C-alpha positions, -999 to 999 in steps of 0.1 A, spaced: -527 116 627 -512 132 596 -530 145 564 -522 133 531 -538 139 496 -565 112 490 -599 107 499 -627 132 503 -637 134 539 -649 156 568 -617 176 572 -616 187 535 -614 175 500 -584 153 490 -573 148 527 -566 114 540 -558 110 579 -531 85 587 -518 74 619 -481 77 627 -475 38 621 -493 39 589 -471 70 578 -438 53 587 -448 22 571 -457 39 539 -422 55 539 -405 23 548 -420 5 520 -409 29 495 -373 31 510 -372 -8 506 -371 -2 469 -341 21 471 -306 5 477 -284 31 498 -255 25 477 -270 30 445 -301 54 452 -289 72 485 -314 98 500 -295 131 498 -277 143 529 -299 173 533 -326 149 544 -311 132 576 -342 116 589 -351 99 557 -315 90 550 -313 73 585 -345 55 578 -332 42 544 -300 27 564 -324 12 590 -347 -4 565 -316 -17 545 -293 -27 570 -312 -27 604 -314 -64 607 -278 -70 601 -266 -51 631 -239 -72 649 -249 -88 683 -224 -92 712 -219 -127 724 -225 -115 760 -257 -94 760 -271 -103 726 -276 -65 720 -264 -46 692 -236 -20 697 -261 7 689 -285 -5 713 -259 -6 741 -252 31 730 -288 43 733 -292 27 768 -260 46 779 -272 81 765 -283 106 792 -321 112 794 -330 147 782 
C-alpha cells in the first residue's frame, strides 16, 4: 500500500492508501498521454522513462516465428537469478 494526498482517513488527514497495481495503473494512464518522441521523460528518471517506453511500444515487441516470444522475453529468461 502506498500513501497519496487525497481522502481523510484513519492514517491521517489527506492520505489515501493505494495498492501497488492501482499506483502503477495511475502512472501508466498518465504516461499514455505522453508520446516518448515528443514528451520524453528525462533520463534522470530511468524507471519512469522505461515505463513510458513500455506503455507506448510494449505491445509492438517483435515475436519470433519459432517460440512466439519477444527477444526481450527470451533475454529475461536467460538472465541468471539473483
